C-alpha positions as CSV (number, residue, x, y, z in Angstrom):
1,M,228.8,-42.4,143.3
2,K,226.9,-42.0,140.1
3,T,228.8,-43.2,137.0
4,I,228.2,-40.9,134.1
5,Q,228.0,-42.4,130.6
6,W,229.0,-40.3,127.6
7,Y,228.1,-41.6,124.1
8,V,230.7,-40.7,121.5
9,D,230.8,-42.0,117.9
10,K,234.4,-41.9,116.6
11,D,233.1,-42.1,113.0
12,V,230.5,-39.3,113.2
13,D,231.3,-36.9,116.1
14,N,233.8,-34.0,115.8
15,L,236.1,-35.2,118.6
16,M,238.1,-32.0,118.9
17,S,235.0,-29.9,119.8
18,N,233.1,-32.7,121.6
19,P,231.6,-31.4,124.9
20,Q,231.3,-34.9,126.3
21,L,235.0,-35.6,125.9
22,D,235.6,-32.1,127.4
23,E,233.6,-33.2,130.4
24,A,235.4,-36.5,130.7
25,A,238.8,-34.8,130.4
26,N,237.9,-32.2,133.0
27,L,237.2,-35.1,135.5
28,L,240.6,-36.6,134.7
29,K,242.2,-33.2,135.5
30,K,240.4,-33.2,138.8
31,N,242.0,-36.6,139.6
32,E,238.8,-38.6,139.0
33,V,238.7,-42.0,137.2
34,V,237.2,-42.3,133.8
35,A,236.9,-45.4,131.5
36,F,237.4,-45.0,127.8
37,P,237.8,-47.2,124.7
38,T,241.1,-48.1,123.1
39,E,241.8,-50.3,120.1
40,T,242.4,-53.3,122.5
41,V,240.0,-53.1,125.5
42,Y,238.4,-50.4,127.5
43,G,240.9,-48.7,129.8
44,L,240.3,-47.2,133.3
45,G,242.1,-43.9,133.2
46,A,243.5,-41.5,135.8
47,N,246.1,-38.8,136.1
48,A,249.4,-40.8,136.1
49,K,251.1,-38.0,138.1
50,S,248.7,-38.0,141.0
51,D,248.9,-40.5,143.9
52,L,245.3,-39.7,144.7
53,A,244.1,-40.4,141.2
54,V,246.1,-43.6,140.8
55,A,244.9,-44.9,144.2
56,K,241.4,-44.6,142.9
57,I,242.2,-47.0,140.0
58,Y,243.5,-49.6,142.5
59,E,240.4,-49.1,144.7
60,A,237.9,-49.4,141.9
61,K,239.4,-52.5,140.4
62,G,240.4,-54.2,143.7
63,R,243.8,-54.5,142.1
64,P,246.9,-55.6,144.0
65,S,249.1,-52.6,144.8
66,D,252.3,-54.3,143.4
67,N,250.8,-54.8,139.9
68,P,252.2,-51.9,137.8
69,L,250.1,-49.8,135.4
70,I,250.6,-48.8,131.8
71,V,250.8,-45.0,131.1
72,H,249.0,-43.8,127.9
73,I,250.1,-40.8,125.9
74,A,248.9,-39.1,122.8
75,E,252.0,-37.2,121.6
76,L,255.7,-38.2,121.5
77,N,256.7,-35.1,123.4
78,Q,254.9,-36.6,126.4
79,L,257.3,-39.5,126.2
80,E,260.3,-37.2,126.5
81,E,259.1,-35.9,129.8
82,L,258.5,-39.4,131.3
83,V,261.7,-41.4,130.5
84,T,265.4,-40.8,130.7
85,F,266.4,-42.3,127.4
86,V,264.9,-44.0,124.4
87,P,267.2,-46.7,122.9
88,E,267.5,-47.2,119.2
89,K,265.4,-50.4,119.1
90,A,262.7,-48.7,121.1
91,N,262.7,-45.9,118.6
92,L,262.3,-48.3,115.7
93,L,259.3,-50.0,117.4
94,I,257.8,-46.6,118.1
95,N,258.1,-45.5,114.5
96,R,256.6,-48.8,113.3
97,F,253.9,-49.6,115.8
98,W,252.7,-46.3,117.5
99,P,250.0,-45.5,117.8
100,G,249.1,-49.2,118.3
101,P,248.8,-52.1,120.7
102,L,252.5,-52.1,121.8
103,T,253.6,-51.1,125.3
104,I,257.3,-50.3,125.7
105,I,259.1,-50.4,129.0
106,L,261.8,-47.8,129.5
107,N,263.7,-46.2,132.4
108,R,261.5,-43.6,133.9
109,E,262.4,-40.0,134.8
110,P,262.3,-39.7,138.6
111,N,259.8,-37.5,140.4
112,I,257.4,-37.1,137.5
113,L,254.9,-40.0,137.8
114,S,253.1,-41.2,140.8
115,E,255.1,-44.0,142.6
116,K,251.9,-46.0,142.6
117,V,252.2,-46.4,138.8
118,T,255.5,-48.2,139.0
119,P,255.6,-49.7,142.5
120,G,259.2,-50.0,143.6
121,M,260.7,-49.9,140.1
122,D,262.8,-47.5,138.1
123,T,261.0,-48.4,134.8
124,V,257.7,-47.4,133.3
125,A,255.4,-49.1,130.7
126,I,254.2,-46.6,128.1
127,R,252.0,-46.9,125.0
128,M,250.2,-44.7,122.5
129,P,246.7,-46.2,121.8
130,D,245.5,-46.4,118.2
131,H,241.9,-45.1,118.9
132,P,240.7,-41.6,118.1
133,I,238.6,-41.2,121.2
134,A,241.5,-42.3,123.5
135,L,243.9,-40.0,121.8
136,E,241.6,-37.0,121.9
137,L,240.7,-37.6,125.5
138,I,244.4,-37.7,126.5
139,R,245.1,-34.5,124.5
140,K,242.2,-32.7,126.2
141,A,243.3,-33.8,129.6
142,Q,246.9,-32.7,128.9
143,L,248.2,-35.4,131.1
144,P,249.8,-38.9,130.9
145,I,247.0,-41.3,131.7
146,A,247.5,-44.5,133.7
147,A,245.0,-47.0,132.4
148,P,244.7,-50.7,133.2
149,S,241.7,-52.6,131.7
150,A,238.4,-51.2,133.1
151,N,237.2,-54.3,134.9
152,R,237.3,-55.7,138.4
153,S,240.7,-57.3,139.0
154,G,240.8,-60.9,137.8
155,K,237.7,-60.7,135.6
156,P,237.6,-60.8,131.8
157,S,238.7,-57.5,130.3
158,P,235.9,-55.2,128.8
159,T,235.5,-54.8,125.1
160,I,232.3,-52.8,125.2
161,A,231.1,-50.1,127.7
162,E,228.4,-52.4,129.1
163,H,231.2,-54.7,130.4
164,V,232.7,-51.7,132.2
165,L,229.3,-50.9,133.9
166,E,228.8,-54.6,134.8
167,D,231.9,-54.4,137.0
168,L,232.4,-50.8,138.0
169,N,229.0,-49.0,137.9
170,G,228.9,-46.7,140.9
171,Q,232.7,-47.2,141.5
172,I,234.1,-44.7,138.9
173,S,233.1,-41.2,137.8
174,G,232.3,-42.0,134.2
175,V,232.7,-44.1,131.0
176,V,233.1,-42.9,127.5
177,N,230.9,-45.3,125.4
178,G,232.7,-45.4,122.1
179,G,231.3,-48.8,121.0
180,D,233.1,-52.0,120.4
181,T,236.9,-52.2,120.6
182,G,239.1,-53.7,117.9
183,V,241.9,-56.1,118.7
184,G,240.1,-57.5,121.8
185,V,243.2,-58.5,123.8
186,E,245.5,-56.1,125.5
187,S,248.7,-54.7,124.1
188,T,252.0,-56.5,123.8
189,V,254.4,-55.4,126.5
190,I,258.1,-55.4,125.6
191,D,261.1,-54.4,127.8
192,C,263.5,-52.2,125.9
193,T,265.8,-51.5,128.8
194,Q,268.1,-54.4,127.8
195,E,270.3,-55.1,124.7
196,I,267.9,-57.7,123.4
197,P,264.3,-56.6,124.0
198,M,262.1,-59.0,126.0
199,I,258.4,-59.6,125.6
200,L,256.8,-59.6,129.1
201,R,253.2,-60.0,127.9
202,P,252.1,-61.2,124.4
203,G,249.3,-59.2,122.9
204,G,248.1,-57.3,119.8
205,I,251.5,-57.2,118.1
206,S,253.1,-60.6,117.6
207,K,256.7,-61.6,118.3
208,E,257.2,-62.2,114.6
209,E,256.1,-58.7,113.7
210,I,258.5,-57.2,116.3
211,E,261.4,-59.3,115.1
212,N,260.8,-58.1,111.6
213,V,261.7,-54.6,112.9
214,V,264.4,-55.1,115.5
215,G,265.7,-58.6,115.0
216,E,265.9,-61.1,117.9
217,V,263.7,-60.7,120.9
218,F,263.3,-62.9,124.0
219,I,260.1,-64.0,125.7
220,D,260.2,-63.8,129.5
221,P,260.0,-67.3,130.8
222,S,257.9,-66.1,133.8
223,I,255.0,-65.6,131.3
224,N,254.3,-69.3,131.9
225,E,254.7,-69.1,135.7
226,E,251.7,-68.9,138.0
227,T,253.3,-66.4,140.5
228,P,256.4,-64.5,139.3
229,S,257.8,-62.8,142.3
230,R,258.0,-59.2,141.0
231,P,255.9,-58.3,138.0
232,K,257.4,-55.7,135.7
233,S,254.4,-55.7,133.5
234,P,250.6,-56.0,134.0
235,G,249.2,-59.4,133.5
236,M,252.2,-61.3,134.8
237,K,251.6,-62.3,138.4
238,Y,247.9,-62.8,139.1
239,T,245.0,-64.9,137.7
240,H,243.2,-62.7,135.2
241,Y,240.4,-62.8,132.7
242,A,238.5,-65.6,134.7
243,P,234.7,-66.2,134.4
244,D,232.9,-67.4,137.5
245,A,233.1,-71.1,136.7
246,P,236.5,-72.8,136.7
247,V,238.1,-73.1,133.2
248,Y,240.2,-76.1,132.1
249,L,242.4,-76.1,128.9
250,V,242.2,-79.4,127.0
251,N,245.1,-80.7,125.0
252,G,243.5,-83.5,123.1
253,T,241.1,-84.5,120.3
254,F,237.5,-83.3,120.0
255,S,236.3,-86.8,121.2
256,F,238.6,-86.6,124.2
257,L,237.1,-83.2,125.2
258,Q,233.6,-84.6,124.6
259,D,234.4,-87.5,126.9
260,L,235.3,-85.0,129.6
261,V,232.0,-83.2,129.1
262,N,230.0,-86.5,129.3
263,K,231.7,-87.5,132.5
264,K,230.9,-84.2,134.3
265,Q,227.3,-84.3,133.0
266,R,226.8,-87.8,134.5
267,E,228.0,-86.3,137.8
268,G,225.1,-83.8,137.5
269,L,227.2,-80.7,136.5
270,K,226.2,-78.1,133.9
271,V,229.1,-78.0,131.5
272,G,230.3,-75.3,129.1
273,V,232.7,-75.6,126.1
274,I,234.8,-72.8,124.5
275,A,234.9,-73.8,120.8
276,T,235.3,-72.1,117.4
277,E,232.9,-71.6,114.6
278,E,234.4,-74.6,112.8
279,T,234.0,-77.0,115.8
280,K,231.0,-75.9,117.9
281,K,228.7,-78.3,116.2
282,D,231.0,-81.2,117.2
283,Y,230.2,-80.8,120.9
284,H,227.2,-81.9,122.9
285,A,227.3,-79.8,126.1
286,D,224.9,-77.7,128.1
287,V,226.5,-74.5,126.7
288,V,228.8,-74.3,123.7
289,L,230.1,-70.9,122.7
290,A,232.3,-70.1,119.7
291,C,235.0,-67.5,120.4
292,G,235.8,-66.9,116.7
293,R,237.1,-68.8,113.7
294,R,240.1,-71.1,114.0
295,S,241.0,-70.1,110.5
296,D,241.2,-66.5,111.6
297,L,242.8,-66.2,115.1
298,Q,242.3,-62.4,115.0
299,S,238.6,-63.1,115.3
300,V,239.3,-65.4,118.4
301,A,241.3,-62.6,120.0
302,H,238.5,-60.1,119.3
303,S,235.8,-62.3,120.8
304,L,237.6,-64.1,123.6
305,Y,236.7,-61.8,126.5
306,E,233.1,-61.5,125.4
307,T,232.9,-65.3,125.3
308,L,234.3,-65.6,128.8
309,R,231.9,-63.0,130.2
310,T,228.9,-64.7,128.5
311,F,229.5,-67.9,130.5
312,N,228.7,-65.9,133.7
313,S,225.1,-65.5,132.5
314,K,224.8,-69.2,131.6
315,D,225.2,-70.5,135.1
316,V,227.6,-73.3,134.2
317,D,229.6,-75.3,136.8
318,I,232.7,-76.0,134.7
319,I,234.1,-74.9,131.4
320,Y,236.4,-76.8,129.0
321,S,238.3,-74.9,126.3
322,E,240.0,-75.8,123.1
323,T,243.5,-74.5,122.7
324,F,245.3,-72.7,119.9
325,P,248.7,-72.5,118.2
326,L,251.4,-70.5,119.8
327,E,252.3,-68.5,116.7
328,G,251.3,-64.9,116.0
329,I,248.3,-63.7,117.9
330,G,247.8,-67.3,119.1
331,L,250.5,-66.7,121.7
332,A,248.4,-63.9,123.2
333,I,245.2,-65.9,123.1
334,M,246.8,-68.8,124.9
335,N,248.4,-66.5,127.5
336,R,244.9,-65.1,128.3
337,L,243.3,-68.5,128.4
338,E,246.0,-69.8,130.7
339,K,245.5,-66.9,133.1
340,A,241.7,-67.4,132.9
341,A,242.2,-71.1,133.7
342,G,244.7,-70.5,136.5
343,H,247.1,-72.7,134.5
344,R,244.7,-75.7,134.8
345,W,245.4,-78.2,131.9
346,I,244.0,-81.6,131.0
347,H,246.3,-83.6,128.6
348,Q,245.0,-86.6,126.7
349,N,248.1,-88.6,127.0
350,Q,248.6,-88.2,130.8
């Protein structure tokens, strides 16, 4: 299969009359799979109503079939067709954060979506992306679009079209190249089917921001488990975001992390370090990459996946990573790093 690449500039092109988006939308209508940019990462889109189309997502990604998908919409009237009821707190979140990096889980209307989108569940995860190309593509397709991140399952999510092609060239029909994405980590997923909403995946909207709108929210304790039995949200059950070399999260001082590097180098290994702009000069390793500024965790979120992917071209044997505070976007950053590391930690005082 030849993967078509369409170049679309959201700041210059007239998206409503863009023939390249028309071509991409027509492929979606024909139950083909097309990657496109959102404000978080690139999504791998297909007709959420078609078993055939959704099966192509799982096949291209090598994604486990029990891992649910997020459905993307462009208009609120699409939501009415897909769910049975929108609770008051969900409405408050929609009014505040849509379009944006917030996915809301609601009870789904039966016999509308492909069962492959929500394997074995009576709920569905829905969001409205805050990206003009994504919104216009969905409008042109006139379909709800199931769209996980556009990468091979388990690998770092793509924040530029080139990442998509690294993983999926020849496996999908096309990719809309809209340049770099914004947030850099996926959307926050929140379950609004219960009285007190529960965050199932931290992401671009923080717990604190959500609580400012609806009051108390819970965080699902299985976020920190390696293998929750039945994932209700993407990103819960399996190792994700991992580069080729094993990653270890280091809870300790800079000198402690450097000692770890020195030990592995004496063993003849090529060692990488994930640092920040403020600290990269403090380490002496084979490869030291800064994933952003510790003083601006949004920059870390934006660059994290690019950093993880870059290590694949550096041929390192092992990667040690600094860690970050669990407040605000830091919770999402650490969630992604824990998944990338397969929950491997090294603690200084153990």
